[in-house]
C-alpha positions as CSV (number, residue, x, y, z in Angstrom):
1,X,104.4,17.0,-103.2
2,X,107.6,16.8,-105.2
3,X,108.6,13.3,-106.3
4,X,112.4,12.9,-106.7
5,X,113.5,11.4,-110.0
6,X,116.8,9.5,-110.4
7,X,119.3,8.6,-113.0
8,X,122.9,8.8,-112.1
9,X,121.9,9.3,-108.4
10,X,121.0,5.6,-108.3
11,X,124.4,4.5,-107.0
12,X,124.4,7.3,-104.3
13,X,120.8,6.3,-103.3
14,X,121.8,2.7,-102.8
15,X,125.0,3.7,-101.0
16,X,123.2,5.9,-98.6
17,X,121.1,3.1,-97.3
18,X,124.2,1.6,-95.6
19,X,126.9,4.3,-95.6
20,X,127.9,7.9,-95.0
21,X,128.9,9.9,-98.0
22,X,131.0,13.0,-97.6
23,X,130.8,15.6,-100.4
24,X,133.2,18.4,-99.9
25,X,131.9,20.9,-102.5
26,X,134.2,23.9,-102.6
27,X,133.0,27.4,-103.5
28,X,133.8,27.0,-107.2
29,X,132.2,23.6,-107.4
30,X,129.1,24.6,-105.5
31,X,128.9,27.6,-107.8
32,X,128.5,25.2,-110.7
33,X,125.0,24.8,-109.5
34,X,124.1,28.2,-110.9
35,X,122.0,28.6,-114.1
36,X,124.0,31.6,-115.2
37,X,127.6,31.7,-116.4
38,X,130.0,32.1,-113.5
39,X,131.8,35.1,-115.0
40,X,130.1,36.2,-118.3
41,X,132.8,38.8,-119.2
42,X,135.8,36.7,-118.2
43,X,137.6,34.5,-120.7
44,X,138.9,31.3,-119.0
45,X,142.0,29.8,-120.5
46,X,143.6,27.4,-117.9
47,X,143.8,23.6,-118.2
48,X,144.9,20.8,-116.0
49,X,148.6,19.9,-116.2
50,X,148.1,16.3,-115.1
51,X,144.9,14.2,-115.1
52,X,144.2,10.6,-114.3
53,X,140.8,9.2,-115.5
54,X,140.0,5.6,-114.8
55,X,136.7,3.7,-114.9
56,X,135.8,2.4,-111.4
57,X,133.7,-0.6,-110.5
58,X,132.1,0.4,-107.2
59,X,130.5,-2.4,-105.1
60,X,127.1,-1.5,-103.6
61,X,127.0,-4.4,-101.1
62,X,128.6,-2.6,-98.2
63,X,128.4,1.0,-99.3
64,X,130.8,3.0,-101.3
65,X,132.3,6.5,-101.1
66,X,130.9,8.8,-103.8
67,X,132.2,12.3,-103.8
68,X,134.0,15.3,-105.1
69,X,136.8,17.4,-103.7
70,X,137.4,20.7,-105.5
71,X,139.1,23.3,-103.3
72,X,138.2,27.0,-103.9
73,X,140.8,29.0,-105.8
74,X,142.8,25.9,-106.6
75,X,143.0,23.8,-109.8
76,X,142.9,20.5,-107.8
77,X,139.9,18.3,-108.7
78,X,139.2,14.8,-107.4
79,X,136.0,12.8,-108.2
80,X,135.5,9.4,-106.7
81,X,133.1,6.9,-108.3
82,X,131.4,9.7,-110.3
83,X,129.1,8.7,-113.2
84,X,129.9,10.4,-116.5
85,X,126.8,12.5,-116.3
86,X,128.0,13.8,-112.9
87,X,131.3,14.9,-114.5
88,X,129.4,16.7,-117.2
89,X,127.3,18.5,-114.7
90,X,130.4,19.5,-112.7
91,X,131.8,21.0,-115.9
92,X,128.7,22.7,-117.2
93,X,126.7,23.4,-114.1
94,X,124.5,21.2,-111.9
95,X,121.5,23.4,-112.8
96,X,122.1,22.7,-116.5
97,X,120.2,19.7,-117.9
98,X,122.2,17.3,-120.1
99,X,120.4,16.0,-123.2
100,X,121.4,13.1,-125.4
101,X,124.7,11.1,-125.0
102,X,125.7,7.4,-124.9
103,X,123.7,4.8,-123.1
104,X,126.4,4.4,-120.5
105,X,126.2,8.0,-119.4
106,X,124.4,7.2,-116.1
107,X,125.7,3.8,-115.1
108,X,129.5,3.9,-115.8
109,X,131.5,5.4,-113.0
110,X,134.9,7.1,-113.0
111,X,137.6,8.3,-110.6
112,X,139.3,11.4,-111.7
113,X,142.4,13.0,-110.1
114,X,143.5,16.3,-111.8
115,X,145.9,19.0,-110.8
116,X,148.2,21.8,-112.0
117,X,151.5,23.3,-111.2
118,X,151.7,25.5,-108.0
119,X,152.1,28.6,-110.2
120,X,148.6,28.0,-111.5
121,X,147.2,27.8,-108.0
122,X,148.9,31.1,-107.2
123,X,147.2,32.6,-110.2
124,X,143.8,31.1,-109.2
125,X,144.3,32.5,-105.7
126,X,144.2,36.1,-107.1
127,X,141.0,35.6,-109.1
128,X,137.5,36.5,-107.9
129,X,135.2,33.7,-106.9
130,X,133.3,33.8,-110.2
131,X,136.5,33.9,-112.3
132,X,137.9,31.0,-110.3
133,X,134.7,29.1,-111.0
134,X,134.9,29.9,-114.7
135,X,138.5,28.6,-114.8
136,X,137.6,25.3,-113.0
137,X,134.7,24.7,-115.4
138,X,137.0,25.4,-118.4
139,X,139.5,22.9,-117.0
140,X,136.9,20.2,-116.7
141,X,135.4,21.0,-120.1
142,X,138.8,20.7,-121.7
143,X,139.4,17.4,-119.8
144,X,136.2,15.9,-121.1
145,X,137.0,17.0,-124.6
146,X,140.5,15.5,-124.4
147,X,139.8,12.2,-122.7
148,X,136.1,11.5,-123.6
149,X,136.3,13.2,-127.0
150,X,133.2,15.2,-125.9
151,X,131.5,17.4,-128.4
152,X,128.4,19.3,-127.6
153,X,126.6,22.6,-127.6
154,X,124.3,24.7,-125.4
155,X,120.7,25.7,-126.2
156,X,118.1,27.8,-124.5
157,X,114.8,25.9,-123.9
158,X,111.6,26.7,-122.1
159,X,111.3,24.1,-119.4
160,X,109.8,23.3,-116.0
161,X,112.0,24.4,-113.1
162,X,111.5,24.8,-109.3
163,X,111.8,28.2,-107.8
164,X,113.3,28.2,-104.3
165,X,111.8,31.0,-102.3
166,X,111.1,32.0,-98.7
167,X,108.1,30.3,-97.1
168,X,105.5,32.0,-94.9
169,X,107.1,32.5,-91.5
170,X,110.5,33.2,-92.8
171,X,113.7,31.1,-93.2
172,X,114.8,28.7,-90.4
173,X,118.5,28.7,-91.2
174,X,121.5,29.5,-89.0
175,X,123.5,32.2,-90.8
176,X,127.3,31.9,-90.6
177,X,128.7,35.2,-89.2
178,X,131.6,36.7,-91.1
179,X,134.1,39.1,-89.4
180,X,134.6,41.6,-92.3
181,X,137.0,43.7,-90.2
182,X,139.5,40.9,-89.8
183,X,141.4,40.3,-93.1
184,X,142.8,37.0,-91.8
185,X,139.3,35.7,-90.7
186,X,138.4,32.5,-92.5
187,X,135.2,33.0,-94.5
188,X,132.8,30.5,-96.1
189,X,133.8,31.9,-99.5
190,X,137.4,30.7,-98.9
191,X,136.6,27.4,-97.2
192,X,133.7,26.2,-99.4
193,X,130.5,24.4,-98.4
194,X,130.8,21.1,-96.5
195,X,128.0,18.5,-97.0
196,X,127.7,15.3,-95.0
197,X,125.0,12.9,-96.3
198,X,123.7,10.1,-94.1
199,X,121.3,7.4,-95.3
200,X,119.1,5.3,-93.0
201,X,115.8,3.6,-92.6
202,X,114.0,7.0,-92.3
203,X,115.5,8.4,-95.5
204,X,118.3,10.8,-96.2
205,X,119.9,13.4,-94.0
206,X,122.0,16.3,-95.2
207,X,124.2,18.1,-92.6
208,X,125.4,21.3,-94.3
209,X,127.9,23.9,-93.2
210,X,128.4,27.3,-94.8
211,X,126.2,27.0,-97.9
212,X,125.1,29.9,-100.1
213,X,121.6,29.7,-101.5
214,X,123.2,29.0,-104.9
215,X,124.7,25.9,-103.4
216,X,121.5,24.9,-101.7
217,X,119.7,25.2,-105.0
218,X,122.3,23.0,-106.5
219,X,121.9,20.4,-103.8
220,X,118.2,20.3,-104.3
221,X,118.7,20.0,-108.0
222,X,120.7,16.9,-107.5
223,X,117.8,15.3,-105.6
224,X,114.8,16.3,-107.7
225,X,116.8,16.2,-111.0
226,X,115.0,19.3,-112.2
227,X,116.8,22.7,-112.1
228,X,116.2,24.6,-108.9
229,X,116.5,28.4,-109.2
230,X,117.3,30.5,-106.2
231,X,114.6,33.2,-105.7
232,X,115.2,33.7,-102.0
233,X,117.3,36.8,-102.2
234,X,119.3,35.6,-99.2
235,X,122.9,36.7,-99.6
236,X,124.6,34.9,-96.8
237,X,126.1,31.5,-95.9
238,X,124.1,29.1,-93.8
239,X,124.3,26.0,-91.6
240,X,121.3,23.6,-91.6
241,X,120.2,20.0,-91.4
242,X,117.7,18.6,-93.8
243,X,116.0,15.2,-93.3
244,X,113.7,13.8,-96.0
245,X,112.3,10.5,-97.1
246,X,113.5,8.5,-100.0
247,X,111.9,5.6,-102.0
248,X,113.5,3.0,-99.8
249,X,111.9,4.6,-96.7
250,X,108.4,4.9,-98.1
251,X,107.0,1.9,-96.3
252,X,108.6,2.9,-92.9
253,X,105.9,4.6,-90.7
254,X,108.7,6.7,-89.2
255,X,110.0,7.9,-92.6
256,X,110.9,11.5,-92.8
257,X,108.6,13.8,-95.0
258,X,109.0,14.1,-98.7
259,X,111.6,16.6,-99.8
260,X,109.2,19.5,-100.6
261,X,107.6,19.3,-97.1
262,X,111.0,18.9,-95.4
263,X,112.3,22.0,-97.2
264,X,109.3,24.1,-96.0
265,X,109.1,22.7,-92.4
266,X,112.8,22.4,-91.6
267,X,114.3,25.3,-93.7
268,X,111.5,27.8,-93.9
269,X,111.8,27.7,-97.7
270,X,109.5,26.4,-100.4
271,X,109.8,24.9,-103.9
272,X,107.2,26.0,-106.6
273,X,107.1,24.6,-110.1
274,X,107.4,27.3,-112.8
275,X,108.2,27.6,-116.5
276,X,111.3,29.4,-117.4
277,X,113.9,29.6,-120.2
278,X,117.0,27.6,-119.1
279,X,120.2,26.6,-120.7
280,X,120.7,22.9,-121.6
281,X,123.8,21.1,-122.7
282,X,123.3,18.8,-125.7
283,X,125.8,16.0,-126.3
284,X,126.7,15.6,-129.9
285,X,129.5,13.0,-129.4
286,X,131.1,11.2,-126.5
287,X,133.3,8.2,-126.1
288,X,134.7,6.1,-123.3
289,X,137.8,7.8,-122.0
290,X,141.2,7.2,-123.6
291,X,144.0,5.5,-121.6
292,X,146.1,7.5,-119.1
């Protein structure tokens, strides 16, 4: 049984008891969940032209919207009520553990609205998915360095991770069909993954559309707060619903199963704990953001 651990997810956890949270994670943003560089041989250079960063004071009484909109092949980035650690993970990869940092990293929340000139979007549209991801990460890293005065470095450490693989009996996922003969056909790579999260007395429900296994690993990483590495070998995009129990539902006799059991029973996948060398991001210095 895998027991989820929480830090910056505490606000989302509380919110999901009473509200619906929409996370529109585009292809570049979902790709941030990977443990490897988006485009190892590509040098990203782009930055946001305009960015607003303000601290938010979300109320948890009646639920609050927590989310990110980051369209694929576009420099637009909007984060609503996102903790500082969430912004770091968006910039450096959700599969990349963050070490060190100020004591407000997990419990101070920010709303970010950043964009570029249309000419930059036109340039982004011509890039490959991995190159576009690299540019978006570079933009966010530059934003954090400029507004939060972030300084840090990456290290490789041997650590515990979860390997996501295919369970006995095979996957139970609905693959999204792509018409490769139609150049005008809208593909998941162009539209991005859509995640709807619903919280209730039985736990948490994810309704997911057009997710790659890389994105699925990232979603699971956000719940167990340990890097999840995709070992499935599944190359497509998939629709599925995942229902699993949370701490608030543990005393409910109708609570959904724990996340490990749910992944195996509902998705036909499994999570196994392994040791592996992974990249971590170490914060050397970080301040509250400068004024807009």
